[in-house]
C-alpha positions as MATLAB code, in Angstrom:
seq = 'MSPSLADLRSRLDWVIDALIPADPKGIMPSARDISVADRLLPVALKQRDDMAPAFLEAIASLPEHCPQDPLAAIQ';
ca = [
      11.086   11.663   -9.975;
       9.001    9.696   -7.936;
       9.736    6.061   -7.015;
       7.961    3.255   -8.603;
       5.342    0.808   -7.255;
       8.409   -1.706   -7.559;
      10.648    0.222   -5.433;
       8.062    0.699   -2.961;
       6.810   -3.057   -2.860;
       7.849   -3.846    0.749;
       6.433   -0.612    2.227;
       3.249   -1.106    0.059;
       2.704   -4.656    1.269;
       2.459   -3.565    4.965;
       0.404   -0.495    4.412;
      -2.334   -2.197    2.382;
      -2.716   -4.895    4.948;
      -2.627   -2.525    7.782;
      -5.452   -0.605    5.993;
      -7.476   -3.474    4.708;
      -6.682   -6.582    7.066;
      -8.084  -10.148    6.476;
     -11.172  -10.777    8.550;
     -10.282  -12.693   11.617;
     -12.826  -15.404   10.799;
     -11.007  -15.766    7.333;
     -14.222  -14.746    5.487;
     -12.871  -11.835    3.742;
      -9.208  -11.817    2.386;
      -6.560   -8.958    3.092;
      -5.765   -6.339    0.516;
      -2.355   -8.268   -0.192;
      -4.409  -11.435   -0.713;
      -6.335   -9.867   -3.484;
      -3.379   -8.550   -4.998;
      -4.165   -4.651   -4.353;
      -0.715   -3.745   -5.223;
      -0.410   -5.787   -8.187;
      -3.860   -5.374   -9.997;
      -5.867   -2.439   -8.607;
      -3.330    0.105   -7.474;
      -1.761    0.571  -10.728;
      -5.146    0.907  -12.344;
      -6.036    3.758   -9.937;
      -2.606    5.526  -10.250;
      -3.048    5.575  -13.894;
      -6.651    6.991  -13.616;
      -5.501    9.519  -11.058;
      -1.850   10.425  -12.541;
      -2.161   13.659  -10.946;
      -2.204   12.139   -7.637;
       0.249    9.420   -8.327;
       3.543   11.399   -7.490;
       2.180   12.459   -4.169;
       1.105    9.162   -3.440;
       4.243    7.336   -4.240;
       6.104    9.987   -2.145;
       4.207    9.479    0.891;
       4.604    5.824    0.802;
       8.133    6.278    0.110;
       8.437    8.166    3.517;
       7.051    5.285    5.585;
       9.545    2.823    7.097;
      10.486   -0.141    4.657;
       9.318   -2.734    7.125;
       6.212   -2.890    9.138;
       6.335   -0.956   12.282;
       4.939   -2.284   15.659;
       1.967    0.131   15.170;
       1.319    0.366   11.581;
      -1.577    2.491   11.571;
       0.161    5.108   13.787;
       3.035    5.360   11.176;
       0.519    5.858    8.519;
      -1.194    8.415   10.365;
];
């Protein structure tokens, strides 16, 4: 059984901010600032339920807390 989004919350927070960070000038918010994990990700995973288990397993394989080089960890 795949972990749930709630189980992976600490990982999701740093992953989404690594992939979509806030604009340094403060014009564009980060993914976490616009609640991607709460509002958009559940909808996307529901629409692509065939991909949801693999996505959740991939996130579960990442460190719980943000590593020094988050993009390298994701790669």
